[in-house]
C-alpha positions as CSV (number, residue, x, y, z in Angstrom):
1,M,115.3,98.5,78.8
2,K,111.6,98.6,77.3
3,P,108.9,96.3,77.9
4,T,107.7,94.7,75.0
5,I,104.1,94.4,74.0
6,L,102.9,91.6,71.3
7,I,99.6,93.1,69.4
8,V,97.5,90.8,68.1
9,D,94.6,91.8,66.3
10,D,93.0,90.7,62.3
11,E,92.4,94.6,61.8
12,K,95.1,96.3,60.5
13,N,94.0,99.7,61.6
14,T,93.5,98.7,65.2
15,R,97.2,97.1,65.1
16,D,98.8,100.3,63.8
17,G,96.7,102.4,66.0
18,L,97.3,100.6,69.4
19,A,101.4,100.7,68.0
20,R,101.4,104.2,67.2
21,A,99.9,104.9,70.7
22,L,102.0,102.5,73.0
23,Q,105.5,102.8,70.8
24,R,107.1,105.6,72.5
25,N,107.2,103.4,76.0
26,Y,107.2,100.0,74.8
27,D,108.6,97.8,72.2
28,V,105.8,97.0,70.1
29,L,105.5,94.0,67.8
30,L,102.5,93.0,65.6
31,A,100.9,89.9,64.6
32,E,97.6,89.6,62.6
33,D,96.2,86.6,63.9
34,G,96.8,84.2,66.4
35,R,99.3,81.5,64.7
36,R,102.0,84.4,63.4
37,A,101.6,85.4,67.4
38,L,102.9,82.1,68.6
39,D,105.4,82.1,65.7
40,V,106.6,85.4,67.3
41,L,106.5,84.1,71.0
42,S,108.6,80.8,70.2
43,E,111.4,83.8,68.3
44,R,111.4,85.9,71.5
45,P,110.3,86.9,75.4
46,V,107.2,89.1,75.5
47,D,106.4,90.5,78.6
48,V,102.7,91.6,77.8
49,V,100.0,90.2,74.9
50,L,97.4,92.2,74.0
51,S,94.8,89.9,71.9
52,D,91.6,90.3,70.1
53,V,89.3,87.8,71.0
54,R,87.3,86.7,68.2
55,M,90.0,86.0,64.9
56,P,90.0,83.7,62.4
57,G,91.7,80.7,62.6
58,L,93.4,80.9,66.3
59,D,90.8,82.9,68.4
60,G,92.2,84.8,71.3
61,L,91.2,82.3,74.1
62,T,93.1,79.5,72.4
63,L,96.1,81.7,71.9
64,L,95.8,82.9,75.9
65,Q,95.9,79.3,76.6
66,R,99.0,78.4,74.1
67,A,100.7,81.7,75.4
68,L,100.6,80.7,79.1
69,A,101.8,77.5,78.3
70,R,104.9,79.3,77.3
71,Q,108.2,80.1,79.6
72,P,108.6,82.8,80.2
73,Q,105.0,83.3,80.6
74,P,103.7,86.3,79.1
75,L,100.4,88.5,80.8
76,V,97.7,88.4,78.6
77,I,95.4,91.0,78.3
78,L,92.2,90.1,75.8
79,L,90.3,92.9,73.7
80,T,86.9,92.5,72.2
81,A,83.7,94.4,70.5
82,Y,81.5,92.1,72.3
83,G,82.0,92.6,76.2
84,T,80.0,90.0,77.6
85,I,80.4,88.8,81.3
86,E,80.6,85.1,80.2
87,T,83.9,85.8,78.0
88,A,85.1,87.9,80.8
89,V,85.0,85.5,83.5
90,A,86.1,82.7,80.8
91,A,89.0,84.6,79.9
92,I,90.1,85.7,83.5
93,Q,89.3,82.0,84.5
94,H,91.6,80.6,81.9
95,G,94.4,83.0,83.2
96,A,94.1,86.4,81.5
97,Y,95.4,89.0,83.5
98,D,92.9,91.4,82.6
99,F,90.0,92.4,80.1
100,L,89.1,95.3,78.0
101,T,86.2,96.4,75.8
102,K,86.7,98.3,71.9
103,P,86.8,100.9,71.2
104,V,89.8,101.2,73.3
105,N,90.2,103.8,76.3
106,L,93.9,104.2,75.6
107,D,94.4,105.9,79.0
108,Q,92.6,102.7,80.4
109,L,94.8,100.5,78.1
110,E,98.1,102.3,79.7
111,L,97.0,101.9,83.0
112,K,96.4,98.5,82.8
113,L,99.7,97.8,81.1
114,K,101.3,99.7,84.0
115,Q,99.6,97.7,86.3
116,A,100.4,94.3,84.6
117,L,103.9,95.0,84.1
118,R,104.1,96.0,88.2
119,S,102.5,92.6,89.1
120,K,104.8,90.6,86.7
121,T,107.6,92.4,88.3
122,V,105.9,91.4,92.1
123,E,105.2,87.9,91.2
124,K,109.0,87.4,89.8
125,E,110.5,88.5,93.0
126,N,107.7,86.4,95.2
127,R,108.4,83.4,92.8
128,A,112.4,84.0,93.6
129,L,112.1,84.5,97.1
130,R,109.7,81.2,97.7
131,E,111.7,79.2,95.1
132,Q,114.7,79.6,98.2
133,L,112.0,78.3,100.5
134,D,111.9,74.4,101.3
135,A,108.9,73.2,100.1
136,K,108.3,70.4,102.2
137,F,107.9,73.3,105.1
138,G,104.8,74.6,103.4
139,M,106.6,77.9,102.5
140,T,104.6,78.1,99.3
141,S,102.0,79.1,101.9
142,I,103.6,82.2,102.3
143,L,101.7,84.1,99.2
144,G,100.4,87.9,98.9
145,Q,100.9,90.7,96.8
146,S,98.9,93.5,98.9
147,A,101.3,95.9,100.0
148,P,101.4,94.7,104.0
149,M,102.8,91.3,102.6
150,Q,105.4,92.9,100.4
151,E,106.5,95.0,103.5
152,V,106.7,91.4,105.3
153,F,108.7,90.1,102.3
154,D,110.8,92.9,101.9
155,T,112.1,92.6,105.8
156,I,112.4,88.8,105.5
157,R,114.6,89.5,102.3
158,Q,116.7,91.9,105.1
159,V,117.1,89.9,107.5
160,A,117.7,86.3,106.8
161,P,121.5,86.9,106.1
162,T,122.0,88.3,109.2
163,R,121.9,87.0,113.0
164,A,119.6,89.3,114.4
165,T,116.9,88.3,117.0
166,V,113.5,89.0,115.0
167,L,109.9,89.3,116.9
168,I,106.9,88.0,114.9
169,E,103.7,89.7,115.7
170,G,100.3,88.5,114.5
171,E,97.0,87.2,115.2
172,S,96.6,83.3,115.5
173,G,96.5,81.8,111.8
174,T,98.7,84.8,110.3
175,G,101.5,82.1,109.4
176,K,104.3,83.3,112.1
177,E,105.7,80.3,112.0
178,L,106.1,80.0,108.1
179,V,107.7,83.2,107.9
180,A,110.3,81.9,110.9
181,R,111.1,79.1,108.9
182,A,111.6,81.5,105.6
183,I,113.9,83.3,107.2
184,H,115.9,79.8,108.4
185,Q,115.5,78.7,104.7
186,I,117.1,81.4,103.2
187,G,119.8,82.5,105.6
188,P,123.6,81.2,106.1
189,R,121.7,78.4,108.7
190,A,119.4,76.8,106.2
191,Q,121.8,73.6,106.2
192,A,121.6,73.6,110.2
193,P,118.4,72.4,112.2
194,F,115.5,74.6,112.5
195,I,113.8,73.8,116.0
196,P,110.2,75.2,117.0
197,V,108.7,75.4,120.5
198,H,105.0,76.3,121.1
199,C,105.2,77.7,124.6
200,A,101.8,77.8,125.7
201,A,101.5,73.9,125.3
202,L,103.9,73.6,128.0
203,S,104.3,74.5,132.0
204,K,106.7,76.0,133.3
205,T,108.5,73.2,134.3
206,L,108.4,70.8,131.3
207,L,109.2,74.1,129.4
208,E,112.3,74.7,131.3
209,S,113.2,71.0,130.4
210,E,112.2,71.0,127.0
211,L,114.5,74.1,126.3
212,F,117.4,73.5,128.6
213,G,117.5,69.8,129.0
214,H,118.2,68.1,132.0
215,E,120.4,65.8,134.1
216,K,119.2,62.2,135.2
217,G,117.4,62.6,138.4
218,A,116.9,66.2,138.3
219,F,113.1,65.6,139.1
220,T,110.5,63.0,139.3
221,G,110.7,60.6,136.1
222,A,114.1,62.2,134.8
223,A,115.3,58.8,134.1
224,E,118.5,59.9,131.9
225,R,120.1,62.8,130.5
226,R,118.3,64.7,127.8
227,Q,119.4,67.6,125.6
228,G,117.3,70.7,125.7
229,R,115.8,72.4,122.4
230,F,118.9,74.9,122.7
231,E,121.4,72.3,122.6
232,L,119.9,71.0,119.6
233,A,119.4,73.9,117.9
234,D,123.2,74.8,118.3
235,G,124.4,76.3,115.0
236,G,121.0,76.9,113.6
237,T,117.6,78.6,114.4
238,L,115.5,78.2,117.8
239,F,112.1,79.2,117.5
240,L,110.1,80.0,120.2
241,D,106.0,80.8,119.1
242,E,103.8,82.6,121.9
243,I,106.9,83.6,124.0
244,G,104.6,86.2,125.8
245,E,103.1,82.7,127.8
246,I,106.7,82.0,129.1
247,D,107.0,82.0,132.8
248,P,109.3,84.9,134.4
249,A,111.6,82.5,135.9
250,V,112.2,80.9,132.2
251,Q,112.5,84.4,130.9
252,V,115.9,84.8,133.1
253,K,117.4,81.8,131.8
254,I,116.2,82.8,128.2
255,L,117.9,86.4,128.8
256,R,121.3,84.7,129.7
257,V,121.2,82.5,126.7
258,L,120.9,85.8,124.7
259,E,123.4,87.8,126.3
260,E,126.2,85.1,127.0
261,R,125.4,82.3,124.6
262,K,125.6,79.7,127.7
263,F,123.1,77.8,130.2
264,E,123.1,75.1,131.9
265,R,120.5,72.0,132.3
266,V,118.0,71.5,134.9
267,G,119.8,69.8,137.4
268,G,123.3,70.5,136.0
269,T,126.5,72.3,136.9
270,E,128.4,72.2,133.7
271,T,127.9,75.1,131.5
272,I,127.0,74.9,127.9
273,D,128.0,77.0,124.9
274,V,125.6,77.6,121.8
275,D,125.2,79.1,118.6
276,V,121.6,79.7,118.2
277,R,119.6,82.2,116.0
278,L,116.7,83.0,118.4
279,L,113.2,84.1,116.5
280,T,110.3,84.5,118.6
281,A,106.3,85.0,118.0
282,T,103.5,86.2,120.1
283,N,99.7,87.4,119.2
284,R,100.0,89.2,122.7
285,D,101.3,93.1,123.2
286,L,104.4,92.5,124.8
287,R,104.6,96.4,125.6
288,Q,101.4,95.9,127.6
289,M,102.7,92.8,129.1
290,V,105.8,94.8,130.7
291,A,104.0,97.9,132.1
292,A,101.7,95.3,133.8
293,G,104.9,93.2,135.2
294,Q,104.1,90.1,133.1
295,F,106.9,90.3,131.0
296,R,110.9,91.1,131.6
297,E,111.4,94.9,130.3
298,D,115.3,93.9,129.8
299,L,114.4,90.5,127.9
300,F,111.5,92.5,126.0
301,Y,114.0,95.0,124.3
302,R,116.7,91.9,123.8
303,L,113.7,90.6,121.6
304,Y,112.6,93.6,120.2
305,V,115.3,94.0,117.7
306,V,113.7,93.2,114.4
307,I,109.9,93.3,114.3
308,I,107.8,91.9,111.5
309,H,104.0,92.5,111.9
310,L,101.4,89.5,110.2
311,P,98.5,91.2,109.1
312,P,95.0,89.9,109.8
313,L,93.5,88.7,106.5
314,R,91.0,90.8,106.6
315,E,93.3,93.9,106.3
316,R,94.9,92.7,103.2
317,L,91.6,91.7,101.3
318,G,93.4,91.5,97.7
319,D,95.3,88.5,98.6
320,I,92.2,86.7,99.0
321,P,92.0,85.6,95.3
322,L,95.1,84.8,95.2
323,L,95.3,82.5,98.3
324,A,92.0,80.7,97.1
325,Q,93.2,79.8,94.0
326,H,96.6,78.5,95.6
327,Y,94.7,76.5,98.0
328,L,91.9,75.4,95.6
329,K,94.8,74.2,93.1
330,Q,96.9,72.6,96.2
331,F,93.7,70.9,97.3
332,A,92.6,69.5,93.8
333,E,95.7,68.0,93.2
334,E,96.0,66.1,96.6
335,N,92.4,64.8,96.3
336,K,92.0,64.4,92.9
337,K,89.2,66.2,92.1
338,P,88.5,68.3,88.8
339,V,87.7,71.3,90.6
340,A,89.8,74.0,88.2
341,A,88.1,77.3,89.3
342,I,85.9,79.5,91.6
343,T,82.8,81.8,90.5
344,P,83.4,85.5,91.1
345,E,79.8,85.2,93.4
346,A,81.9,82.9,95.8
347,L,85.3,84.6,96.2
348,E,83.0,88.0,96.6
349,L,81.7,86.3,99.7
350,L,84.8,84.9,101.0
351,T,86.3,88.8,100.2
352,A,83.1,89.9,102.4
353,Y,83.7,87.7,105.5
354,R,85.6,88.9,108.5
355,W,88.3,85.7,108.7
356,P,88.8,85.7,112.6
357,G,91.1,82.1,112.1
358,N,92.8,84.3,109.0
359,V,94.7,82.2,106.5
360,R,94.6,79.2,108.6
361,E,90.6,79.3,108.6
362,L,90.5,80.3,104.9
363,R,93.3,76.8,103.9
364,N,90.6,75.2,105.7
365,A,87.4,76.2,104.4
366,L,88.9,75.6,100.8
367,E,90.1,72.3,101.6
368,R,86.6,71.5,102.5
369,M,85.3,73.0,99.9
370,V,87.3,71.4,97.2
371,V,86.7,67.7,99.1
372,L,82.6,68.1,99.2
373,A,82.4,70.1,95.5
374,R,80.3,68.4,92.9
375,G,81.3,70.3,90.0
376,E,84.3,71.8,88.3
377,K,83.8,75.0,89.7
378,L,83.3,76.1,93.4
379,T,80.2,78.1,93.9
380,V,78.2,80.1,96.8
381,R,76.6,76.7,97.0
382,D,80.2,75.2,98.1
383,L,80.9,77.6,101.0
384,P,80.4,76.5,104.6
385,A,77.5,77.7,105.8
386,S,79.0,79.7,109.0
387,I,80.4,82.0,105.9
388,R,77.2,82.7,104.1
389,E,75.5,83.2,107.4
390,A,78.1,85.7,108.7
391,V,77.9,87.6,105.2
392,G,74.3,87.5,105.0
393,K,74.0,85.5,101.9
394,P,71.6,82.6,100.8
395,A,72.8,79.6,99.6
396,A,71.9,80.5,96.0
397,P,73.9,82.9,94.6
398,G,72.5,86.1,92.7
399,A,71.6,86.1,89.3
400,G,73.4,88.4,86.6
401,R,75.9,90.0,88.9
402,S,78.9,91.3,87.0
403,L,82.2,91.4,87.8
404,A,82.1,95.3,88.2
405,E,79.2,94.8,91.1
406,A,81.8,92.4,92.8
407,E,84.6,94.8,92.6
408,K,82.2,97.9,93.6
409,Q,81.3,95.5,96.5
410,M,84.5,94.8,97.3
411,I,85.9,98.4,97.4
412,Q,82.7,99.1,99.5
413,Q,83.4,96.6,102.0
414,A,87.2,97.8,102.6
415,L,86.0,101.6,102.9
416,R,83.8,100.0,105.8
417,L,86.5,98.3,107.4
418,N,88.3,101.2,107.5
419,A,86.0,104.2,108.3
420,G,86.2,105.5,105.1
421,H,89.7,105.8,105.2
422,R,90.9,105.7,101.7
423,S,94.7,105.0,101.9
424,K,94.2,102.1,104.3
425,A,91.4,100.6,101.8
426,A,93.4,100.7,99.0
427,Q,96.5,99.0,100.6
428,Q,93.8,96.4,102.1
429,L,92.3,95.6,98.4
430,G,96.3,95.5,97.1
431,I,95.9,98.6,94.9
432,S,97.5,101.8,94.6
433,R,95.4,105.1,96.1
434,R,95.3,106.9,92.8
435,T,93.6,103.4,91.4
436,L,91.1,103.6,94.1
437,H,90.1,106.9,93.5
438,R,89.6,106.3,89.9
439,K,87.5,103.3,90.6
440,L,85.4,105.2,93.3
441,N,85.0,108.2,90.4
442,A,83.8,105.1,87.7
443,Y,81.3,103.6,90.3
444,H,80.0,107.0,91.8
445,L,80.8,106.0,95.2
446,R,81.9,108.3,98.1
447,A,83.9,106.7,101.3
448,T,82.1,106.5,104.5
449,G,83.0,108.6,107.4
450,A,83.7,112.6,107.0
451,E,82.5,111.8,103.3
452,G,85.9,110.2,102.6
453,A,88.1,112.7,104.0
454,E,91.3,111.7,105.2
455,P,91.6,111.9,109.1
456,P,93.6,114.9,109.9
457,Q,97.8,114.0,110.1
458,P,100.0,115.3,112.8
459,P,102.3,117.5,112.1
460,A,105.9,117.1,110.2
């Protein structure tokens, strides 16, 4: 079934010309003005609205706002012969997918339509996944359209229905516990307990007692019998965060639970049977720890069944606008602040920053920016001083910066971070390698390092 495109333009020649160019691959509908377009949207669902900005009666920006208020929501690409950066920024801030100037380059239009429809599919899949997750646990924070995050979502979907042990790898702040909760919430154990344990926060003695429970009098201070986390998670999921910090003696007992699904409380002799799915996470290299004798090899291989690697934020720069807008909206609502947008200049600096604290740091930065904001838009002035200083920018935004310049600098930054490797830079930006190649030509850029050549690949 062909995607449906609604072309809205008061110039008949433009409408008919675009229809002829697109009708082979799309189901094309036509409207001569904004009001007729709204009638069409009321009659049938539309995938993409391709609309002129300046039209008599209902203009393109007003049509954009009303179209986005409908369900199912179409993507909107605006066309104008009056291409100013202010109009482009206004259109995108009001929810337009993209912006093209007249006369329309048909190759460029076809490319943008394909990108728009692909993003619509991705967002539909992400929304379906997020709707299955329990919002009270903050699951909507798992956001991303970049290729690395799509791999994460795909793996979550695949492993959630199973009882396989999953090891989640990633730096601090990348959202490892959110992924563990997602696996639990969309799996068959969703109605059973999800019990998290942050292993690094507990000493060996306390951790053993926390995990396996203890009998009365098992040690000083054990005034009564206590159930451990394995017992509390029976029928559900136990999540062990920073499992690389667990003492070898406790590792032995965890290995036994994985192999036999039974254990004894500390100081007890009664064998307890449990049915627990184990999810673990680490920000350390467990293979190196095994080689150094710091982690049991047999336990490592019991944990190393399914691996989910959460990329650091600096490796998925293309997700920063999505995350920033999500947190902006969240904190504006929570704090009753009239902040509705973030300027391209501020977004550019957020993208240029390295984010050592990953998504957690970005979330905290956006919360601070919204709480302290003095206007309806977040600007460079609202950025934390530490971020401005780290990327070498003054508090005042540069004048006259265009969206094209911001995109150009974002591409240059991604290439620098990946030593000129185009495939990795494209993945980080959340675009295809072909799209990156086209943009490099358009901006007359060359990748750094070996003049942009890909590093040699090993023989197949």
